[in-house]
Each structure stands twice: as structure tokens, then as C-alpha cells.
N, C-alpha and C positions, 0 to 999 in steps of 0.2 A: 504493499500499500504506499503511496506517495503522499506524504503529510507536508503541507506548507505551514510552517511557524511565523505568524506575525508577532514579533516581540522586540524587545529592548536589550542593551547590553547588560544583562544581569545574570548573577550566579543562578537564579532561579530558573531562568530560560536555559541556560546552559545544562544544568543538572537534567532539566526534564527531557532536552534532546538527548541526553546520553541514556536516560532511562528507556525511553521509546525506541531509540536506535537498536539496543540490545535486544529488543523484542522483534527486530526484523523489519522495521519501518525505515522507508527512504525519505530523508529529510530535507527540505528546501527551507530557507529563511529570507524574510524581507524584514528589514529594520530601518529606523532612522539613523543609525549609527553604525560604524564598522564594528563587527562582533568578532569575527575570526574563530567562531566555536569550532571544536571538533565534531566529527560525525555528520557535518552538514555538506550536502552534494555540492550545492551552489548557494551563494549568498548575494543579495541585491539591496542596494540602499535607495530608498525614497524617503524625503524630509518634507513633512508637513507643518513644519513650525512656522513657516512664513505663510500668511494667509492673504496675501494680495492676490486678485483674480489670475494674473498670469502665470504665477508660480503654483497656484492650485491647478489650473488646468494642465500645465506641462507634467506635473508631478502625477496627476491622476491618470493621464495618458501612459506614462511611464509604469505606473503601477500595474494598471490594466495588461500591458504588454508582457510584463514579467509573469502575472499570474497566468495569462494564455500560453506562455512558453513552457512554464512548469506543468501545467494540465494535472494539478493535484487531485487526488481522490476526495481528499478533506482538507479544510483550511483550520487551523486552530489559532485563535486570537488570544494572545496574552496581554492582558490589560486593555480596558475599554476607553480608548483615546482617539485622536484624530485619524491616524493611520488605521485603526481598526474600523473606524466609520466608513472610511472610503473603501476599503478591503472588503467590508461586509456589502457594500453596494454593488461592487463588481462581482462578488460571488453569487450574490442573489440572481443577478442578470444572466450570467452563465450557468446557472443551477449547479453549483458547487456547494455541497453542505459545510456549514460553518458550526464550529464549537468554540465557545469564547469561555476564557477564565478571567473573573474578576479579580484585581490585587488587593485593593483596600480604598486609597484616597479616590481612585478612578471611580467608584462608586458611593463612597461615603461623604466626599466633600465636593469634588468638582462639578457634578450634575446640579448642585444645589446653589451653585454661585449665580447662574442665570439661565434663561430659558434656552439659549442657543446650546450650552453644554448639555443640559437635560434632554434636549432634543436629539443630540447625537448619541448619546447613551441609551436612549429609548429606541432608537433605530438599529442599534447594534445588537439589542437584546431582542427585539422583533425578527431581525434577520438571522438570527442564530438558531441552531436546532436545538441546542441545551447551552446554558450557562451555569459554568461550575464556580464554586467558591469555598474557600477552606475555612470559613467561619461563618457562624448564623447571622452575625450581625451585618455582613455583606449582603446575604440573601434578603434580609429583612429591609435593608436599604434600597435594594433593587426593586422590591415589590411596591414600594412607594412611587416608583417610576413607570412600572411596568407589572401590574397585578396579575401575572399569569402563573400560578404556582407550578404548573407542569413544565416551565422553562427552567427551573432551577433545581441544582443537585449540590449537596454539601460533599466534596471529594477534596482530598489533600493531594498534593504532587506525589508524595511518597519519598521516603528517605532510606538510605542506607544507615543504620546504626553505627555509631563510631565508639570503637573500643578506647576505653581512657586509660591514659598513661598516668604515672605518678605526677601528681599536680604539683604546679609551681605557683609561685605568688605572682601570677599573672592575671589581668583583667584584658579580656578581649572583645573587640567589636569590630563588625565587618559590613556595616550598612553603607549605602551610597552617601557620598559628601554632598547632601543636599539639605536646604533649610529644615524640610520635613523630618529629618532624622535627628536633629538636635545634637550632632556630634560636639559642638562647643560647650553643650550643658555636660556631656560627658568628661570633657576634659576639666571643667571646673569642679565636677564632683571629686574626681581624681586628684586634682590639686589640693584640695581641702583634706582628702582622705590621707594623701602621701606625706603630709607634714608630720604626721604621728606614726606612719608605717612606711619607713624609708626604703625598705627592701622590695617593695611591690613595683611592678611595671605595668604600664598601659599599652597595649598593642593595638594600632589602629590600621586595619585593612581597607580596601577598597579606594575609590578615587571619585572625582566628581568636581562640580564648579566651586565647591567650598574648600578643596584641599590646601590651596595657598593660604587661605584666611586660616585655617585649622593650624596650620604649621606655624604662622605668625603667633598665633593664640599661645601655643606651646613655648615659643621663644621668650614671648613677653612675660610669661610665668616662670621661666627658668626651669622647665620641666625637659629640656632637650635629652638629659641623660636619663630619664624615667619613662619618656613616651617615644614609642617607635613607630613610624610610618612605614607599613610593608608592602603597600600598593595593591594592585589587583592580583588576587589569588586564584589558582586553580583548585580543584576540588580536593586533590592530595594535600595541598598547602593549607587549605582551610582546615581540612581533618587534624593535620598535625597541630595546629594552634588550638583547636578544640580539645584535643586529647590531654593536652598538658595544662590548659588553663584552669584556674579555680572559679572565676567568675566570667560571666558572658553578659554584656549590657547592650539592650536596644530600647531606646526612648523615642520612637517617633510620634508625632502628633496625631496620626492615625495609620492604621494598618490592617491588614489582613492577618491570618495565621502564617508567619515568616518560616520558610525553610529553614533559615539560619537559625532560629530559635530552637526549632525542633531538633535540629542537628547538635546544637549545644547542649540541650537537656539530654539527649542520648548519650552524649559523651560524659556526663557527669559533672557539667558545669552547674554553678548556681546561677539560675537566670535573674537579671533584674530588668524589669519590663515598665514601660509606662502605663499610667492608669488611664487605659482606653478599654472599651468592652471586650475586645478580643483577648486581653491579657487575662480577663477573669474566666475566659473559656480554657485556659490552660493552667493558671497558677491560683492558688490559695496562699494569699499573703502572709508571709513568716512560716509556710509550711514546706512547700516544694518551691519556692522562689520569693522574690521581692517584688512588690509592686510601687512604684515610685509614688511618693505623697509630698505634700508642699512642706518646705521648711525642714526635711530630713534628708540626710545624705544616705542614700540607699546603700552604698557600699558599706558603711559602718554596719548596717543592719545585716547586709549579707554574710558577712564573716562570722556572725554569730550563730548561723544556722547550723542544724544537725545535718551534716552532709550525707551521712550513711543513709539517714531516713529518706531524705530529699531524692538521692539517687535511685532508691528502691521505687517510690512513687512515680518519678519521672520515666524510668525506664518501662514500667506497666504502661503508662499512659502513651507514650510515643508509639510502642509496638500495637496498641490496639487501634490508634486512629490513623498511623501514618507509615505502615508497612509498603515499603517500595513495591514489594512484588504485587501485593494486593492493588494498591492504588493505580499501578501502570496497567494492570490488566483491566480495571475497571474504565480507564480512558480509552483504551483500545477497543473494547466492548462498545463504548459510546461512537467511535468512529465507525464501527461496523455498521451499527445501528443506523446511524446517520447516513451512511451511504446507500444503505439498502433502501431506505424510505426515499430518498432523493430520487432513487431510479424506478420507483413504483409508478 
């Protein structure tokens, strides 16, 4: 089966491609950025960030050309954005089934900013055979936009559990360097924590538009010997940091269920998460992780937790909801069902 992925440069997309490729799928990719992921037969770039009429027309024509060249059996959209909208329009016209996966802010925040964004999101949902989400809060939000319960399914990407090594005094984070993910706040928490915990290190993976600003913040706070920027990591490199880090921190303003969080939990890290609805689907505060609260440094709370108890709870939880084998099989079954129905 030929699967066209419409997605961004993200470890989530890269990991998903790896999983379904291992199941025998032929993978093509269209993104707004150069991704260079493994296991992709061909990648094309189409950028809809400029909304002037000439750019829209040219890029829409380019996108249609690429989709027609690939001749996919199914198109899988990751993140409901402008590229997803135009892809779904083309797919509907050429009668190619679409499966869409919501990520977080794409259905929690952006559609409610104005009528235009809400319209785009609604049309993507309507054009999709099914829309998957890895958190109930995302489905609830989408139902406010398009109230068709048959359209939605709660389904995780699926992960390979990660074996824990001997834990070191390391705090690890690997979300994108964008305002949404509040990496500057993580540095501030670590700065305060490290004053009384001199041997701990903060490892910041990933990249993005705020990378230089974050590095400047580290310099201003004189943390250059305690904070390390390790850049964009492949799966093996990420796994190595998960396995030896004691704490994993991810505090975005909005999110779905992050694969990175699940991976960190499987590796025995103590998760620190922001106080958003999806965090409460995974964590009971002060039991199997820490949920950020105003006026309290969550790192100070994390090091006091009973890690043995936490590891037992999180291992069982991750295996029950995010088994890679089970989740990947479910996605492929959706592809098969979508292609069979489009051909009736």
C-alpha cells in the first residue's frame, strides 16, 4: 500500500513513518520543511505559510501535481493546518481516502481564533474518512467544530518501550523551540533548582525559531556549564537520553498526548507536565509524575517522589494505551477500511 504522509518536521512524524514502514507500507511525504526522514521513498516541499493569492495558486498547483504523481492509496494528514486543508481538497476531488490525526493546538486553540481557521479545520474533518486523536480532550474540541461522533477515534501513535539505564542527575526536554512549548520557563525552573543542586544538568534537545534566544538566556543566567543544547536527535539518540535521565519535563500551553512524554515515562523518567487537560489523562499529581502549579518549582517536587512506585505505575499505563504493535496495526486497519470504502 502506498501511503502519502502530509506532515511537519517532527520526531512524531518520523517515528510514525518508521512504524508503518516496518509493516510493509510504501511511504511518500509532503511537508512545508525539508525533513529527510528515513524510510521515505520521495519527499516534496510545499509551503502555504504565505497567504498572498499568487503564492496560494502556485503552491496549490504544485501540491496537486505531487499528489497525482505519487498516486497514493491513502493520504494520512498529521496536524490539521493549511497544508492539510489544501491536501484534503485535492484528495476529495481525486477520490483518494484521507485519514487525519489531530495533534493538539491545531484543534484546541487555532480553530477558535477566528472564523477562517475554524472553517479550514471543519473542512479537513469533513473531507476525512476518520480523524484520530491521542487524547479525549482533542476529540471533545473537534466535536464543537463538527459534531459527527463517527468521525473520531481515540488512538495513540504507539511507541517502543525504552529500557532504563542507571539514572543520572539529568533533566531532559526535547520539544520544539517554539513559544508554545515554554522552553524559557524550563530554563528558569532549572536556574532556581540548580542553585541548591549543583551537580544536576539540563539537556535541551530539538530546535526551532527560539533556539538562539534560549541559548542567550542560558548565557545570561551563567548556566553554560550546566545546560547543554544537543540539537535535533534521531530515535536512538533520544532513547539514550530518556534511559539515563531522571526527570523529563514538557510544559506546553496546549498539547495532545505527546509521544515524547510516553517514551520518557516508559524509560522510568519522572514526568513533569503542564497543567492542561491532557496531562490529567496521564498523571496523578505527586503520584506518577508532577503537574505544574503556579508559584511552585516542579523540579523540587519531582526529586521527592517515590520513583520505584512511579515506574511501576507508568510502565503499566504506557503498555495498556500505547503499545506500538497494537497501535500500528490499528492505523493500517483504518487505511484498509478507508481504501475499501472509497472504491465501493
